[in-house]
N, C-alpha and C positions, 0 to 999 in steps of 0.2 A: 793311483787309479782315478780317472776323471770323475767329475761330480756325479753325473747321472749313472755311470757304470757302478760307481761306489754305492750309490743309494739302491740300485737294482740288486746288487749282491747282498746288501744288508736286508732288503725286503725278502729275499729268497732264503735267508738264514733262519733257522729255528732256535738259535741261541738267544736267550732273553737279553743278554748284554748287547747283541747286535740290534735288537729292536729298540733299545734305548738310544743307541748310536744313530739309528735311522730317524728317530724322532728328533734328536738334537740336530741332525743334518737338515731336516725339513725346516725346523725353526730357524736355523742359521740362514738358509736360502731365502726364506720369507723375509727375514729382517734385512738382509743385504739388498734385496730388491726394493723393499720399502724405503730404506735409507737412501738409495740411489734414485728414488722417484720413479722406478720402473714397475709397471703393472704386469703381473704374470698373465700369460694367455689364459682365457677362460677354461680351456680344457685341462691345462696344467693345474690351475687353481682348484677345479672340481676334483681332480685326482688327489691333490694334496689334502684337501678338506676331508675326503673319504679316508685317506691314510691316517690323518690325525684322529678321527673318531674311532677307527678300528684299533689303533694303538692305545688310545686312552682307555678304551673299554677293557683292555687286558692289562693295563698298567698297574703296578703295585702302588701302595699308598704313598710311599716316599716320592715316586716319580710324579704322581698326580699333584703332590704338594709343590714340587719344583716347577711343574708346568703352571700352576696357579700363580706362584710368585713371579714367574717370568712373563706371563701373558696378562697380568692384571691391568696394565696400562697400555697394552698394544692395541692399535687401531686396525690391524690387519689380520688378527687371528680368526679362525673359523667360528662363526656365530654359534653353530650347533654345539661345538666343543665347549665354548664358554658357558652356554646354558646348562650343559651337563655338569661342568665343574661347579657352577653356582648352586646346585642342589646336592653336592657331595657332602661329606662330613664338614661340619662348620669350620674347622681349622683350614680346610682346603678351600671351602667356598668363600670365606671372609674376604680375602684380597680381591677376588673377582667382583663380589657384590659391592665392595667399597669403592673400586676405582675404574672398572672397565668402562671405557667410553662407548662400547658397542651395545651395552645393555640399555634398552629403551624402557620407557615407562611401563609398557605392557609386559616386558620381560620381568621387571621387578614385581609387578602385580601378580604374575604367575608364581613367583617365588613365595609371595605372601600366602597364596592359596595352597601351594603344594608342600612347602617345607616346614621345618620345625620352628618353634618360637625363637630359638637362637638365630636362625636364618632371618626371621622377620625383624628381630632387633637389629641385625646387621643392615638390613634394608633401611630401617628407620634412621640409622646413623649415617647413611650415605650422604656425602656432601652434595649440596645443590639439589636435593630431592624435589621432584616435580609435584605440582598440585594434584594431579590424578592419583599418584601413589600415596600422597598424604591423605586424600579422601578415603582411599581403600584401607589404610591403617586405622583411621578413625571409625570407619564402618565396622571393622572387625572388633574393635573395642577391647582388645587385650591390654590390661593395665601395664604390663612390663614393656610392651611394644610402644604404647602411647607415651610412656615416660621417656623412652629412648628418643622418640620423635620430638618431644617437648625440649629435650636437651640439644637438639640439632639446630643451631642458630642459622644455618644456611638453608633449611627446608622452606619450601614455598607454602607456608601455612596461611591460607586465605582466611578472610573474616569468618565465614560460616564454620570452617574447620576449627578455628581458634575458639569460637563460642562453644562448640561441642566439647573441646578439650577442657575448657574452663568448667563447664557443667560437670564433666566427669571428675574434676578435681575435688568436688564436694566429698566423694567417697574414696578417691584414690589420692591419698596424702602425698605420695611421691611426685605427683604432677605439679604441685603448687610452686615449689621453689624454681624449677626450670621455666615454668610458664611466666612467673613474675619477672624473670630476667630476659625473656625472649624478645628479640628486636622487633618482631612483628606484632607484639601485644599493643593494642591501642588503648586510649584513655577510657573509651566506652566499655571495652571488655575488662579492663583493669578494675573498674568499679564493681563488676560482677564477681571477679576473682577475690576482691577484698574481703567478701563475706566468709571465705573458706580458709584464709591464711592466718598465721600467728602474728604477734605484735611486731616482730622484726621485719617481716615481709610487708606488713601493712605500712610501716614507716617508709620502707623502700618504695612502695607504690605511690604513696603520698608525695615523696620527694621527686620521683621520676615524672609523674603526670600532673602534679599540682591539683590532685583531686581533694575534695572536701572530706577529710577523714572524720571530722567531728559529726558531720551530717550523716555519713554512712554508719558510724557507730550508733547514733541515735536510732536510725532506721532498723538496724539489727536488733537493738534492745527492744524496740517496739514489736518487732516480728516475734522475738522470743517470748515476750509477755503474752502476745496473742496466741502463740502456739500452746502455752501452758493452760490458757483459758478455753480456747476453742478447739484445739487439737488438729486444726487444718488451716494453715496460713499460706501466704504466698511462698514462703520458703519450703514448707513441706510439700506443697503442690508442685513447686518447681523441681524438687528432688524426685518426685514420682515421675514427672515428665522425663527427667534425665535418665532414670532407670528404664523407662519404657523405650527410649530411643536406643539404648544399648541393646535391649532385646530385639528390636527391629534390625539393628545392625548384625546381630548374631544370625538372625533368620536369613538375611540377605547373603551372608557369607556361606551358609550351608547350601543355599540354592546355587551359588556360583560354583562351589565344589562339585555339586551334583551335575550341573551342566557341563563342567569340564571333565566329567567321568573320573573324578578324583575322590569322591566320597565312598569310602569302603567301611565295612564293619569295624576294622581296627581303629577308625577314627573315634568310635564311641568310647573306647577305653582311654584313648588319649585325652578326649574332652573331660572325662571324669578325673583323670589324674591331674589335670590342670585346674580342677575345681570349677569347671564351667558346666553346671547342670543344665542351663538353658540350651547350650549347644548340644548336649547329649539328647535332650528331649526332641529338639528340632531335627537333628540328624537321624534319630531312630524313626521319627515320623516320616521323613522323606525316603529313607531307605526301604521302609516297609509299606509305603503308600498308606499310612495311617493319618488321622488327624492328630495334631499336636495335643489337642485336648484329651484325646483317648490315651496317649502316652502319659500325660500328666495325671490323668485319673488313675492309671495303673500304678504309678510310683507313689501316689498318695494313699493307696488302699492298704488293707491289711493282708493282701494276698500277693506275695512276691511271685507266685506262679504266673500272674498276668504279665509281669515284666519278662519273665522267662519265655513265655509264648512269643512275645514281640521280638525278643532276641533270637530265638530259634528261627523265626520267620525271615530274618535278614542275614542268617548264616553265621551267627556268633557260636563259637565252640563251647561245649560244656565246661572245659577247663578254665575258661575266663569268667564264668558266671559268678562264682563266689566273690572274686575280687570286685567285679562290677557292682554286685548287690551291696557289698560293704561300703564302697565309695558312694553309691547313691544314698544309702542310709546316712552316711556322714554329712552329706551335703543337703539332706532333705529332712532334717529333724527326726531321724530314725524311721523314716518311711521308705519303702513299704514295710508294714509291720509283719506280724506273724511269727517272729522269733525264730528259733532253730527249727521248730517243726515246719514252719512255713518255708524255710530255706530248703529242707529236705524234700518237701512236696514240689518245690520249684525245680530242683535238680532232676526230679523224675520226669519232667516235661521233655527233657532233651532226648529221651529214648524213642518214644513211639511216634513222634510227629515229624512229618516232612515240612519243608519250608512253607508250601502252599497251605497245608492243613493247619499249621501253627498260626499263620496269618488270619485265616478264617475263624479259627477258634478264639484268637485274641479279640477280634472285633465283636464276636458274639458274647464272649465273657464280659467284656467291658460294658456292652449294652445292658447286660443283665444286672451288673452291679450298679449301674447308673440309677 
């Protein structure tokens, strides 16, 4: 049967095996035209792109994996299909994220916003990663993703981004070794990193950049002595600024998610499970149109029902509350307090309040406790 007739017959079949054959036939036709340097007519390309998307949407996991492996390096595949595969399960998404020449910087930034930490790590490891994507990773401030970025020797980490990574290395020990070896590390930034690393990495930095290790050691000793005497030195103030910059990055990420209509109540639980209390606070504030100070006041109080009101207002289900309260307490020095009695009172909030009433009640209750 001739090519188009064969494909038409497959398209009209309801047999799942024929749908796989149709997809393979379309792939083969596209590859043959690409290898021959022939461009398909626009109407044919549009039809094939539509078929691709329709077939992939119904495809089993094994087929999606085969597609990902086959199309990872193709420069002719439908962009929309690649974007869909790039946010699929991480095993399916990884080849596309790592190699597809059709994914541009904005596509990768969208993956950072929409997908899981595993997808974000895959983006951070992508060869030749562009500076805008690097900035987006540093803005997010996730330790695991930044560590993957630091280990990417081909990433375009510009001076400002490198400085921010080195600042983060004070608290994220995993960043230190890959940053010390990164080809884009400069002598100026290496001196800054020197304060956070151990003896072996200090020796490597001294050898690589010919920096004055003895002078830096003396400066660190002086700063440490001043810290024990005064409690506020250049180093402690520097650390506070670094922590504040991470908070600002978290805030920026939340607002990007909101603008992209990707910020949903489920994100709150995800942030808590990843140990990111600041993200939880900011996301809850944005979802409920609250002030972040109001949310912070609620979770620092002895009344977990305040937190419950805020969660009801943004559509969190009662079934998720106990888990979220437990996680917040773990991350926030056992606050909000109130013990088991407070938890029971808080669960009762999920019955009588609608979203709007819960939001108004939250604001009023927080104002009264202030």
